[in-house]
N, C-alpha and C positions, 0 to 999 in steps of 0.2 A: 638382405645380403645374399649373394650366391655362394654356395659351397658345393664342391664336388667331392663327396665322401668316397668316391671310387678311385680318387687319385690324390691321396694325402701324402705329402712328403714328410717322412719321419726319420730323424737321426737315429742311427743304430749304435752310436757310441756317445759317451758323455762328453768327449772332446769335440764333437760335432764335425768330425772329419769324413764320416761315411753316412750315407742316407739311402733310403729306399722309398719308392713310390708304392703305396699300399692301398688296396681296396678295403676300406674299413666300414662299409655300409652295414654289413651284418653284425660285425663285432660291436660297433657303437650302438646300433639299434637294440641289440641284445642287452647291453648295459642299461639303457633307458628302460627297456621292457621289464627287466628283472629288479631294478632298484627304484624306478620311478613310481609315482602314484597318480591315479586319476586318469581321466579320459584324455587330457592334454598330453600326458606322457605317452599313452598308447598311440595317439594320433601322430605324435612326433616320431616315435620309434618306427611306425609303419611308413611314414613319409620318407625317412632316411633309408630304410630297408628297400623300398620300392623305387628310390630315385634312380635316374639314368642321366649321368652327367651333372653339370652345374644346375643346382636347384635353388630357387629363391626361398629364403626363410624370413618370416616377419620378425618384428622386434621381440615379441613374446617368445617365439621359438628360439631366437638367438640367446635370450636370457636362460632358457632351459638348457640349451646346448652347452653354454658356458658353465652353468651350474653342474651338470652331470659330468662334463669333462674334467672340471677342477676337483670334484669330490670323489670320483669313481674310477678314474683312468690312470694309466701309467704316466710317469714323468715325461716320457718321450711323446706321448699323445698330447699331454698338457702343453708342452712346448710347441708342438705342431699347431694346435688350436690357438695358442697365444699369437703365433705368427699370422694365422689366417684372420683372427679378430683384431689384429693391430695392437695387442698388448705388448708391452716391453718386458722382456725377460733378460735378466743379467746372469751370467755364469760366474759363480764365486770361484776365486782362485784359492787353491789349497796352500 
C-alpha cells in the first residue's frame, strides 16, 4: 500500500468540520523510533522519515504502522490512519 506521510489529512476538531494537511513523517517516525523495538521498527521509522511522497509499504510494515498508530498516537491521527487503511470509524453521538 502507498502512503504519503508528508500529506496526511487530519481533522482538527472532533466534529470533523475542519482539517489540515500535515507532514507527519518526522513525528510518526519518532513515535516508532521511541516506542518500537527491534530492527524492523528502526527500519520502518527510517523509511517513513526518509520518504518523499507516496511510498510503498509491505504487509508487515502496514501491520506495524497500524499497531503504532492505534497504540501510541492521538485520536486525530488514529482516525486519519483509519481512513487511509480503509477501517471504518463511527462517531458516537453525545
